[in-house]
Phi, psi and omega in degrees: 000144180278134181280331182205159177288159177297124183281156174283126180296324180293320178292321176302311180297322180296311181297318181291328176291325176297317177300317180290326176298320176296325176294336176276315183296319181301309177294327179298324178279318189275319188294318177301320179292312183294321182294328179281328180282313188272335181074163187303322184295315181290320176300317178298321180296315180297317181289329175296315179297317178298322180295321178296314181296333179302328179294319181285326174297323177299319179294318181294319182284326173055026181071013186292325188304309183293315179299314182295320179296318180296312183289322178294326177297325179286336183259002193293347177271002181231101186297320182295314179293323179294321178297314179298315180297317181298317179297319180295315182291320179296318178297316178300317182293323177295322177297316181291330177293317177299317179299319180298317180290325178295332177277328183288316187304313178297325180298325181298333186252340186246349175267112187301320181301332185277351183303317182285346184248010190302314181298315179297320180295321178296315180298310183294335182291342180296338179294338180297310181293314184293328178293325178293312181291339186291337183035051180299329180301328182297314182286332174294317180298322180276358181059040178271061186285334177295313178298313181302317183292314181296316180297314183295316181298319181302313182285334174294319180296316178300320182296322178297317178298316179297321181300308182289338180275323191253335183264107186236334184223167177302336180286353181268020183296330178291323176295319178300318178297318180295321179294323177298320177295315182299319182294330184273322188233009183299333184270358189293333177295327177291327177302315182299316181288321184290338181298340179297342177295334186248321182219160176258098184298332184267003177292137182285117175223158178290128180269114179243101184267335189300322184292341181267348190297310185298308179295326179294320178298320178297312180293326176296318179298319177297313181296317181297311179296322179294317179296317180297316178298324185286331185241001182296326179299316180293317180298312182292326174297319180298318181282322187270334188230344176099177186294327181298316180295323177295320178298315178295319181292324176299317178297322182291327186262344188303307185290320180296322178293324179293317179294318177301317181296322180299314182287314182293333178293323176295317181295319185294338180295342183271351182295311178301318180293320178300314179297319180296316181296320179291323177297324179274003179061034176265068188291326180293318177296322178297317181297320177297317180297317179301316180295315182296317183291323178296322176297321177295321179302311178296317185299324184266317191286321185292311176293328178297316178295320179296316180297318179294323178298315182294319190258015184305313184291308180296326177294319179297314180296318183291314189267337183242326182108168184294337181294344183255013187298333180290353178272353186299311179303322179292321178298318178298316179299315185282353175299330179296331182296341177299316179293314182296316181293324179294316178293323177297317178297322177299314180298320179294309192273333182255336187247295191285310183296310180299329181268011178059040179252034185296341179297330178285334172296320178294315180302317181298316181293324180291320177298315180295321181296323179298328181269336192297307184297316182293321179294316179296315180299316182297308187284327178291310182295320178292321179294322182297341177295337183251359178135162182301317183298330178282331172295320177296317179296324177298319176297324178296319178299314180299316180298317179298317181295319179294318179295337177277325182296317188299306181292333178297315179295318180294326181297329178300319180284327186260007187301320185294340180274342184229014181284083184221124186297334183294338178293331177294324177291320177299318179295315182296323179295319179294323179293315180299314179299322180290323177295317177299316178300316180301313182295315182297315180297318179299318183286317188269330191242355188294328186268002179289128186274322181292121186299313183297313180295324179297315179294314183297310182292324178295318180295315181293311181298314181298318180297315181294316180296316180295314180300316180295320179298317182290329176293317179295320179282352179059051172295134186302327179290320177297318178295321179298318179297319180296316180296320178297317179296318180297316180297319178297318182295319179296318181293000000 
């Protein structure tokens, strides 16, 4: 029996983009307030603790999420099989969570560096348990993005209220850390209970874990290498340069990561459908989906990177304050990572994972990991000779190089699925539109003194100019949006 009707891909992308917009709005509201109250050192301490816990969260998750979402999407028309699969994965995940805590507890007492961060590490570690119980992969597989978005938004709003109510002085940094955990995983207990609508988690079924070990180990290796690559820059800055450099680097990366998350969240909504189409052997529909999504990737990521590059300085001043102005060059550099991360997400979710080519995801992460530590050490230490801001910029250079290595390796494996000359035209149209947007913003908005008005007018002007340029150039994504609007209007 089918558990749910086929969801609209456009609605899925819309709901997931709303969730990601909330992930952007929450830091836009909270981070400027927190950065001014806590100052760079306290912000750096919280982010250092979160980065450490990410390693233990990685062990608890064991790469299960992506594998489970893919396989559950293939089983979603069979309630009995889906129930059995869900129980097996949840049991497996609980075991890995226990292992993660058994590894964390000794570290809290025997790693000297952690003594000053012990309270923060304990607070941040609660996300490990809640992430396991949350079974977010289950709702991703069923494409229940409306539920995910409403639940997530509700807890984000509560977190904002708690932030302004409870964080008043630099000494409230532990409360700030706790609110950050709550905003991310506070709703996960509801996920566990709500799953009864679809499956009976407590129904007695035979638990067969062996069949999941090999693919889970592969995805864990991908996840582990990816997590290390993603946070190694922050960790090494903390050890080599101190909390101030981490605070500046956090300011430099915060906005680019939010924009990246917004775009990649839209891309990730297509993974369950891609897996489902391939399972049903609907290869022509899959090929059409692959082409459309790549056009969307170019259409969104290139102007987003351009806009962040242009507005790096006023955005930093508005959201972080003048004390973070030395992070601006690094933010401009890392704006390029928006394009690289978006294309990387496309390769993961539309090409490699649905086609069971996750081993190439692992190869890419291992190649990048081999370069990551040495690049960060080289550029951070050399940069620190000239000042903290140059050490931060050095970490940015290393991150950019690593973010470029990963999709290049993956592209080798996925080339046959996207080797289409028309994609080059889609890319060129997005670049031309972004260049036109850049010139117009520079000419019309560069001399505006008021920071808020400069950002607002630049965003509005840039969006309109880019949209008009893409319509004239007939970018397929722009045409798709126009056709969708016309159909809605007619109806």
